[in-house]
C-alpha positions in Angstrom: 0.0 0.0 0.0 1.3 3.4 -0.9 1.3 5.8 2.1 -0.8 8.9 1.3 1.2 12.1 1.5 -0.2 15.6 1.7 1.5 18.6 0.2 0.7 22.0 -1.4 2.9 24.2 -3.5 2.1 27.2 -1.4 4.0 25.8 1.6 7.3 27.1 0.4 6.1 30.1 -1.6 6.5 32.6 1.2 8.9 35.6 1.0 10.2 36.6 4.5 12.5 39.3 5.6 16.2 38.6 5.2 17.7 36.5 8.1 14.3 35.4 9.3 14.6 32.2 11.3 11.8 30.2 9.6 13.0 27.8 6.9 10.3 28.2 4.3 12.2 26.2 1.7 12.1 23.0 3.7 8.7 21.8 2.5 9.6 21.9 -1.2 13.0 20.5 -0.5 11.5 17.6 1.4 9.1 16.7 -1.3 11.9 16.7 -3.9 14.1 14.6 -1.6 11.4 12.0 -1.1 11.0 11.7 -4.9 14.7 11.7 -5.7 15.4 9.0 -3.1 12.5 6.8 -4.2 10.9 7.2 -0.8 7.7 8.4 -2.5 6.2 8.6 -5.9 4.3 11.5 -7.5 1.0 9.7 -7.4 1.3 9.3 -3.6 0.6 13.1 -3.1 -2.7 14.6 -2.2 -3.3 18.4 -2.5 -5.5 20.1 0.1 -8.1 22.8 -0.7 -8.0 26.0 1.5 -9.8 25.5 4.8 -13.1 27.4 5.3 -13.4 30.2 7.8 -16.4 28.4 9.3 -14.2 25.4 10.1 -11.5 27.6 11.6 -14.2 29.2 13.8 -15.2 25.9 15.3 -11.8 25.9 17.1 -10.7 29.6 17.2 -12.4 32.8 18.2 -14.5 34.2 15.4 -13.1 37.7 15.7 -9.5 36.6 15.6 -10.2 34.5 12.5 -11.8 37.4 10.6 -9.2 39.9 11.6 -6.3 37.6 10.5 -7.9 36.9 7.2 -8.7 40.6 6.5 -5.2 41.8 7.7 -6.8 43.7 10.6 -4.9 42.3 13.5 -3.1 44.6 15.9 0.7 44.9 15.0 1.5 43.5 18.5 -0.5 40.4 17.7 1.3 40.0 14.3 4.7 40.3 16.0 3.8 37.5 18.4 3.0 35.3 15.5 6.4 36.0 14.0 5.4 36.5 10.3 4.5 39.7 8.5 1.0 39.4 7.0 0.8 38.8 3.3 -1.6 37.2 0.8 1.0 34.5 0.3 1.1 33.7 4.0 -2.7 33.7 4.1 -2.9 31.3 1.1 -0.2 29.0 2.6 -1.9 29.0 6.1 -5.4 28.1 4.8 -3.9 25.2 2.7 -1.6 23.9 5.4 -4.3 23.8 8.1 -6.6 21.9 5.8 -3.6 19.7 4.8 -3.6 18.3 8.4 -7.4 17.8 8.3 -7.0 15.9 4.9 -4.1 13.9 6.5 -6.4 12.8 9.3 -9.1 11.9 6.9 -6.7 9.8 4.8 -5.3 8.1 7.9 -8.8 7.1 9.0 -9.3 5.5 5.6 -5.9 3.9 5.1 -4.4 3.5 8.5 -1.6 6.1 8.0 -1.0 9.4 6.3 1.8 11.9 6.4 1.7 15.7 6.0 4.7 17.6 4.6 3.8 20.5 6.9 1.7 21.0 10.1 2.4 21.1 13.8 1.2 24.6 14.5 0.8 23.9 18.2 1.5 27.4 19.6 -1.7 28.8 18.2 -4.3 29.6 20.9 -8.0 30.3 20.9 -7.7 34.0 20.1 -4.1 34.6 19.2 -1.1 33.1 17.3 2.4 32.6 18.5 5.8 31.1 17.6 5.2 30.9 13.8 1.7 29.4 14.4 -1.5 31.2 13.3 -4.2 28.5 13.6 -3.8 25.2 15.5 -4.0 22.5 12.8 -3.6 19.7 15.3 -6.7 20.7 17.3 -8.7 21.6 14.2 -8.0 18.2 12.6 -8.8 16.4 15.8 -12.1 18.3 16.3 -13.1 17.8 12.7 -12.7 14.0 13.0 -14.9 14.1 16.1 -17.5 16.3 14.4 -17.5 14.1 11.3 -17.9 11.0 13.5 -14.7 9.5 12.1 -13.3 9.2 15.6 -14.6 9.2 19.2 -11.3 9.9 21.0 -8.2 11.5 19.5 -4.7 11.3 21.0 -2.3 14.1 20.0 1.3 13.0 20.6 3.5 16.1 20.2 7.3 15.4 20.1 8.3 18.9 18.9 11.1 20.2 21.2 8.8 23.1 22.3 5.7 22.5 24.4 2.4 22.6 22.5 1.0 25.3 24.7 -1.8 26.2 22.3 -2.8 22.6 22.0 -2.7 22.3 25.8 -5.0 25.3 26.4 -7.4 24.4 23.6 -7.7 20.8 24.6 -8.8 21.6 28.1 -12.3 22.2 26.8 -12.3 19.0 24.7 -12.7 15.9 26.8 -12.4 13.6 23.7 -9.1 15.1 22.6 -6.1 14.1 24.7 -3.0 16.2 24.5 0.5 14.9 25.3 3.6 17.1 24.9 7.1 15.7 25.2 9.4 18.8 25.2 12.5 20.5 26.5 11.6 22.1 29.8 13.8 25.2 29.4 12.8 26.4 26.0 10.0 28.4 24.3 7.3 29.0 25.4 8.6 30.3 28.6 5.1 30.2 30.1 3.9 26.7 29.8 0.3 25.6 29.7 -1.1 22.3 31.1 -1.5 19.5 28.7 -3.3 16.3 29.7 0.2 14.8 29.8 3.4 16.9 29.9 6.7 15.1 29.7 9.6 17.5 30.2 13.2 16.8 29.3 16.3 18.6 30.6 18.7 20.3 28.2 21.1 18.0 26.5 19.0 14.9 27.0 20.5 12.2 24.8 19.1 9.4 22.6 19.1 6.7 25.3 17.3 8.9 27.9 14.8 10.2 25.5 13.9 6.9 23.9 13.6 5.2 27.2 11.0 7.6 28.3 9.2 7.5 25.0 9.0 3.7 25.2 7.1 4.0 28.5 4.9 6.9 27.7 3.4 5.9 24.3 2.1 2.4 25.2 0.8 3.9 28.5 -1.2 6.6 26.7 -2.7 4.2 24.2 -3.6 1.8 27.0 -5.3 4.3 29.3 -7.1 6.4 26.7 -7.9 3.8 24.0 -7.9 6.4 21.1 -9.3 5.6 17.7 -7.0 8.1 16.0 -3.5 9.4 16.8 -2.2 12.7 15.5 1.5 12.8 15.7 3.7 15.9 15.6 7.1 14.6 14.6 9.2 17.8 15.1 12.9 17.3 14.4 13.9 20.4 16.5 14.9 17.8 19.1 18.0 17.2 17.0 21.4 18.0 18.5 22.3 20.5 15.8 18.9 22.3 15.6 19.1 26.1 15.8 16.2 26.4 18.3 16.4 23.2 20.2 18.4 22.3 23.3 18.2 18.5 23.3 21.0 16.1 22.1 19.1 13.7 19.8 20.9 12.2 16.8 19.4 11.7 13.3 19.3 7.9 14.1 17.5 8.7 17.4 14.8 10.6 15.4 14.4 7.6 13.1 14.1 5.3 16.2 11.5 7.6 17.8 9.3 7.8 14.7 9.6 4.0 14.0 8.6 3.2 17.6 5.5 5.4 17.5 4.4 4.0 14.1 4.9 0.5 15.5 2.8 1.2 18.5 0.0 2.6 16.4 0.0 -0.3 14.0 0.3 -2.9 16.8 -2.8 -1.3 18.4 -4.6 -1.0 15.0 -5.1 2.8 15.5 -4.9 5.1 12.5 -2.1 7.6 12.7 -1.8 11.0 10.9 1.7 12.5 11.2 2.9 16.1 10.5 6.5 17.1 10.2 6.5 19.8 12.9 9.4 22.1 13.7 12.9 21.9 12.5 15.4 24.8 12.2 18.8 24.9 10.4 20.6 27.1 8.0 21.9 23.8 6.4 19.0 22.9 4.1 20.3 19.5 3.2 20.8 18.5 6.9 17.3 19.7 7.7 15.7 17.8 4.9 17.5 14.6 5.9 16.1 15.0 9.5 12.6 15.4 8.3 12.9 12.5 5.9 13.3 10.1 8.8 9.5 10.2 9.4 8.9 8.9 5.9 11.6 6.3 6.0 10.1 5.0 9.3 6.6 4.9 7.9 7.7 2.9 4.9 9.6 0.5 7.1 6.5 -0.2 9.2 3.8 0.0 6.5 
């Protein structure tokens, strides 16, 4: 079975100010890498439509959604997001958010799907933060519940930064379970309360990290019995990431992703994965780190 992959050309079509920290090229680079290394075929890719404002408003404050779409947000709110507003950013945002929804829908149908974007876990009910405008993880989870394609969704967030937006939004959603495994002393400095928060010290290595992961994931599946997992496979846990403080190797990332896919498959739970965060001036290195998710998926499926 070919694993469904979700991608839209708008993901990397975003001009940012010189020396901006966000690596917009990584999405297009990753797609090309997967094709060049025979990890994926062109026919494996699905392209999302833009998400509707009505769908956004089922998770986010109506006024915030309208103001963002119409470029009417206060400059302070825009600065907190970290991107200057543009038509290109709006187009990219609407496609990327719906890309995670599409990824979840495909996972429910086929058991697994992967999104070459996503993981906007710093977006809260009425504001964005940390390069995140709307929370695709929560929106996708909520849509699967509303569409009756799931009754309990488990979000496993392995980005190096706590999913504070996911934590705050999930507090009002008893059928969405949030788990964040993150570096304690890193952004956001003011943490929220997830259903499960697993905090790592700076410089945590492969052995320590994977030992905890092997305990946490089966425990979460066992006590919550989800019928869908949404997995944020951020690679900013890497030892050479520009914004992360952990000491995880590329092989450690592969082992992490492989284990989570194994657990989902063993429990017969559909899993939708997004690539999450990853920051490096070295585009080739960053692409290789993100590719581990797809290598792991092919190995298990």
